C-alpha positions in Angstrom: 133.3 81.3 51.9 135.9 78.8 53.0 136.3 75.6 55.0 138.4 74.5 57.9 138.7 70.8 58.8 138.8 69.7 62.4 141.6 67.9 64.1 140.9 64.3 63.0 137.6 65.4 61.5 136.6 66.1 57.9 133.6 66.0 55.7 132.6 62.4 55.6 135.9 61.0 56.9 134.2 58.7 59.4 131.0 57.3 60.7 130.0 54.6 63.1 131.5 51.2 62.0 128.5 49.4 63.5 126.2 49.6 66.5 128.3 47.1 68.3 131.9 48.2 67.5 133.4 50.7 69.9 135.7 53.3 68.4 138.8 55.0 69.8 139.0 58.8 69.6 139.4 59.6 66.0 142.9 60.5 64.8 144.9 59.6 61.7 148.2 57.9 62.3 151.0 57.7 59.7 151.1 54.3 58.1 153.9 54.9 55.6 156.7 57.3 54.8 155.9 60.2 52.4 156.1 59.2 48.8 158.0 61.2 46.2 155.0 63.4 45.5 154.6 64.2 49.1 151.6 62.0 49.8 151.3 59.7 52.8 149.0 56.9 53.8 147.2 57.4 57.1 145.4 54.9 59.3 142.5 55.4 61.7 143.1 53.4 64.9 140.4 51.2 66.6 138.8 50.0 63.4 138.4 46.5 62.2 138.9 46.2 59.3 141.2 49.3 59.3 140.4 52.5 57.6 142.9 54.4 55.5 143.1 57.7 53.8 145.8 59.3 51.6 146.9 62.9 52.1 149.2 64.8 49.6 151.0 68.1 49.7 148.4 69.9 47.7 145.4 67.7 48.1 143.5 65.4 50.5 141.3 62.3 50.2 138.2 61.8 52.3 136.2 58.7 53.2 132.7 58.8 51.9 130.2 56.4 53.7 128.6 54.0 51.3 126.1 52.5 53.7 125.1 52.3 57.4 127.9 49.7 57.8 131.7 50.4 57.8 132.0 50.7 54.0 133.6 53.8 52.5 134.7 55.1 49.2 137.7 57.4 48.9 137.1 60.6 47.1 139.1 63.9 46.5 138.6 66.6 49.0 138.8 69.9 47.0 139.4 73.2 48.8 136.3 75.4 48.7 136.3 78.9 47.5 132.7 80.1 47.5 130.5 83.1 46.9 127.0 83.9 48.2 124.1 84.7 45.8 122.9 87.2 48.3 119.9 89.5 48.0 118.7 87.3 45.1 115.7 85.2 46.2 115.5 87.2 49.4 116.2 90.9 48.7 118.1 92.7 51.6 117.6 96.5 51.7 121.3 97.3 52.5 122.2 95.8 49.1 119.4 97.3 47.1 119.3 100.7 45.3 117.7 103.4 47.4 115.1 103.9 44.6 114.4 100.1 44.3 110.7 99.1 44.8 112.2 96.1 46.7 114.0 98.3 49.3 112.3 96.8 52.3 111.9 93.3 53.8 109.5 91.1 51.9 106.9 90.9 54.6 106.7 94.7 54.7 106.3 94.8 51.0 103.4 92.3 51.2 101.9 94.4 54.0 102.0 97.5 51.8 100.5 95.7 48.8 96.9 95.9 50.0 95.1 95.2 46.8 95.2 92.2 44.4 96.6 94.5 41.7 99.4 95.7 44.0 100.2 92.1 45.0 100.4 91.1 41.4 102.8 94.0 40.6 105.0 92.9 43.6 105.1 89.4 42.3 106.0 90.7 38.8 108.7 93.0 40.3 110.2 90.1 42.3 110.3 87.9 39.1 112.1 90.7 37.2 114.6 91.0 40.1 115.2 87.2 40.2 115.7 87.1 36.4 118.1 90.0 36.3 120.1 89.8 39.6 122.0 86.5 38.8 122.9 85.4 35.2 125.0 82.7 33.6 127.7 85.4 33.0 128.2 85.7 36.7 129.1 82.0 36.9 131.7 82.4 34.1 133.2 85.3 36.1 133.3 83.2 39.3 135.0 80.3 37.6 137.5 82.7 36.0 138.3 83.9 39.5 138.7 80.5 41.1 135.3 80.3 42.8 134.0 76.7 42.8 130.9 76.9 45.0 127.9 79.1 45.5 125.9 79.4 48.7 122.2 80.2 47.8 120.0 81.7 50.5 116.4 80.6 50.0 113.2 81.3 51.9 110.6 78.7 52.7 108.3 80.5 50.3 110.8 79.8 47.5 110.1 76.1 48.0 106.6 75.8 49.4 103.2 77.4 48.9 101.6 79.0 51.9 99.0 76.3 51.9 101.7 73.6 52.3 102.8 74.9 55.7 101.6 72.2 58.2 101.3 74.8 61.0 100.8 78.6 60.8 101.3 81.2 63.4 99.9 84.7 63.8 101.7 87.9 62.8 103.3 89.7 59.8 105.9 87.0 59.2 103.2 84.4 58.5 102.3 85.5 55.0 102.9 84.2 51.5 105.9 86.1 50.0 107.1 86.5 46.4 108.3 85.2 44.2 106.2 82.1 43.9 107.6 78.6 44.6 107.3 77.7 40.9 109.3 80.7 39.7 111.9 80.3 42.5 112.5 76.6 41.8 112.9 77.3 38.1 115.6 79.8 39.0 117.3 77.3 41.3 117.2 74.7 38.5 119.2 77.2 36.4 121.8 77.6 39.2 122.2 73.9 39.3 122.5 73.7 35.6 125.1 76.5 35.3 127.0 75.1 38.3 127.2 71.5 36.9 128.3 72.7 33.5 131.3 74.4 35.2 132.2 71.8 37.8 130.9 74.1 40.6 129.0 73.0 43.7 125.8 74.4 45.3 125.1 74.9 49.0 121.4 75.5 49.6 120.9 77.6 52.7 117.4 77.9 54.4 117.8 81.6 55.1 114.2 82.3 55.9 112.1 79.9 58.0 108.3 80.0 58.4 107.6 82.8 60.9 111.2 84.1 60.7 113.9 82.7 62.9 115.5 86.0 63.8 113.3 88.9 62.8 115.9 90.2 60.4 115.3 91.4 56.8 117.4 88.6 55.4 115.0 86.1 56.8 112.2 87.7 54.8 110.7 89.7 57.6 112.1 92.2 60.1 108.7 92.8 61.8 108.6 89.5 63.8 110.6 86.5 65.0 107.8 84.0 65.1 109.5 80.8 64.2 109.9 79.9 67.9 106.5 81.1 69.3 103.4 83.0 68.1 104.3 85.7 70.7 107.9 85.3 71.9 107.6 88.3 74.4 104.7 86.6 76.2 107.0 83.7 77.3 110.4 85.5 77.2 111.5 86.1 80.7 110.4 82.8 82.3 111.4 80.8 79.3 114.8 82.4 79.1 115.6 81.9 82.8 114.5 78.3 82.7 116.4 77.5 79.5 119.7 79.0 80.6 119.6 77.3 84.0 118.7 73.9 82.6 121.1 73.8 79.6 124.2 74.8 81.6 123.4 72.3 84.4 123.0 69.2 82.2 125.5 67.1 80.3 123.7 67.4 77.0 121.1 69.6 75.4 119.6 66.4 73.9 118.0 65.5 77.2 116.3 68.9 77.4 115.3 68.8 73.7 113.5 65.4 74.2 111.0 67.1 76.6 110.3 70.1 74.4 107.8 70.5 71.5 109.3 71.5 68.1 109.2 75.2 67.3 106.0 76.3 65.5 107.9 77.1 62.3 110.0 73.9 62.5 107.4 71.7 60.7 107.3 74.0 57.7 111.1 74.3 57.7 111.4 70.5 57.8 108.9 70.2 54.9 111.0 72.7 52.9 114.1 70.7 53.5 112.4 67.5 52.4 111.2 69.2 49.2 114.6 70.5 48.4 116.1 67.1 48.9 113.4 65.5 46.8 114.3 67.8 43.9 118.1 68.2 44.3 119.2 65.5 46.7 120.9 63.4 44.1 122.0 66.2 41.8 125.8 65.9 41.3 126.2 69.6 41.9 124.6 69.6 45.3 127.3 70.1 48.0 125.2 70.6 51.1 122.1 71.9 52.9 122.2 74.5 55.6 119.4 73.8 58.0 118.8 77.4 59.2 120.7 80.7 58.8 121.5 82.7 62.0 118.8 81.6 64.4 118.1 84.0 67.2 119.4 87.5 67.8 121.8 89.1 70.3 119.7 92.2 71.0 116.1 91.0 71.3 114.3 87.9 72.2 114.2 85.2 71.2 117.9 84.7 71.8 119.4 81.6 70.4 119.6 79.9 73.8 115.9 80.6 74.3 115.1 78.2 71.5 118.1 76.0 71.5 116.2 72.9 72.6 113.7 73.4 69.7 116.7 74.0 67.3 118.3 70.7 68.4 115.0 68.8 67.9 114.6 70.4 64.4 118.2 69.7 63.4 118.0 66.1 64.3 114.8 65.7 62.3 116.2 67.6 59.3 119.4 65.6 59.4 117.4 62.4 59.3 115.4 63.7 56.4 118.5 64.6 54.4 120.1 61.2 55.1 117.0 59.5 53.6 118.3 60.8 50.3 122.0 61.0 50.6 124.9 60.1 52.9 127.3 62.4 51.2 125.4 65.7 51.2 127.0 67.9 53.9 124.6 68.9 56.6 125.4 72.4 57.9 124.2 74.2 61.0 124.8 77.9 61.8 125.8 79.5 65.0 126.2 83.2 64.6 127.4 84.6 68.0 130.7 83.5 69.5 129.2 83.2 73.0 126.8 80.5 71.7 129.5 78.3 70.1 130.4 76.3 73.2 126.8 75.1 73.8 127.1 73.2 70.5 130.4 71.3 70.9 128.7 68.0 71.9 125.8 68.3 69.4 125.5 66.8 65.9 128.8 64.8 66.4 129.9 61.5 65.2 129.1 58.6 65.3 125.4 59.5 65.3 125.8 62.3 62.8 128.4 62.4 60.0 129.2 64.8 57.2 128.1 67.7 59.5 129.8 71.1 59.4 129.4 74.3 61.4 128.8 77.5 59.5 130.6 80.5 61.2 129.9 84.0 60.1 132.9 86.3 60.8 132.2 90.0 60.6 135.0 92.1 62.0 132.8 95.2 62.4 130.9 93.5 65.3 134.0 92.5 67.3 134.4 95.9 69.0 138.0 96.6 67.9 139.4 100.1 68.8 142.6 100.0 66.7 145.1 102.8 66.3 145.5 102.4 62.5 143.9 100.5 59.6 146.9 98.1 59.6 146.4 97.4 63.3 142.7 96.8 62.6 143.4 94.3 59.9 145.8 92.4 62.2 143.4 92.4 65.1 140.5 91.2 62.9 142.6 88.4 61.4 143.8 87.3 64.8 140.3 87.2 66.2 139.0 85.2 63.2 141.9 82.8 63.4 141.3 82.3 67.1 137.6 81.4 66.6 138.4 79.0 63.8 141.1 77.2 65.6 139.0 76.9 68.8 136.0 75.3 67.1 137.5 73.4 64.2 138.4 70.7 66.8 134.7 70.0 67.4 133.2 70.3 63.9 134.5 70.9 60.4 133.9 74.6 59.7 132.5 76.5 56.7 132.8 80.2 56.8 129.6 81.0 54.9 129.9 84.8 55.4 132.7 87.1 56.4 133.9 90.7 56.0 136.8 92.8 57.1 134.7 96.0 56.9 135.1 98.1 60.0 131.6 99.5 60.0 133.2 103.0 60.1 135.0 102.3 63.4 138.5 101.9 62.0 140.7 105.1 61.8 141.5 106.5 58.4 145.1 107.0 57.5 146.0 110.5 56.6 
């Protein structure tokens, strides 16, 4: 996991000065010559009073909003080197042993546990998994290897009881899944305790939304993508045509979003975000909240653009819920597929939204390379990743929450 700052953008380096003060396009201008230590004072034009930030050869300082007015604190901006606590609260079959009793998506395991005794054993197995998969020793190892942040994928069921969902759909994804919210939150408490003791930060990532936002095992259920609708296929063709035509003929998706009802799973997702912020919103180790992991799919409906309007509505509401607790927690949204990036360049931008970052997942195996050698493959993959980062860091600061150079078996093997 890594971060890339935008041109003139950064985490918390600006927000609206006031509702009446117009602001020039944001860019830092040199205010002084470089000091002996390589640091320089920069000024943001178009602000009264002026805003300043200091940047050094091996560090940067960011502006942290203190209120809704143009008041800021200056704080160190530390480069992020992160790791995912993957397959922990949400087991993913590709990362589990073949003989593991958790070698299926959670909703499938619940479906197979037909008796109360079987369900109790599944809950006990998940608790054993959570207790043993991540330990304090892992945090010592991470610190020793320069890792200073963990991204923690969580499902809605790790935060809420099924009875707390304000709206429930129909289908295999709409079930209570293990482990219980109480056991999960105790485990998250330990992660915050271990992180704070080592000066590490925590990024909480809503990886599984009510109903599943993508129908993948890492959302908790690979049998249904019901976050968007009870029955996506019933509306798919007409909804897809209308959405695509409308979005690309309008200046902003926000106009379209205002006329759409929130997705059926959005209310539960929003309640989970509120509960996480109520518990951890002011914890010193909390770095950010990722609103939803990898919404949509590229092979089956709903595609991301089928539900983009509902996503925008949910993101705006979730952003506001987070800002009720903190102005400095980074709000992160995820766009998985490169062909969807451009639809988001005008969304969640300053001055209405600040301390917002885009999570990009860079997997070389899915880029379709046909290299002539492993070295050629690595160069092509690095060039492709660099191109994506440079193109979109201008619009939002970027966090690379997941990445891999694995070829998926397509790269040639050197003899």
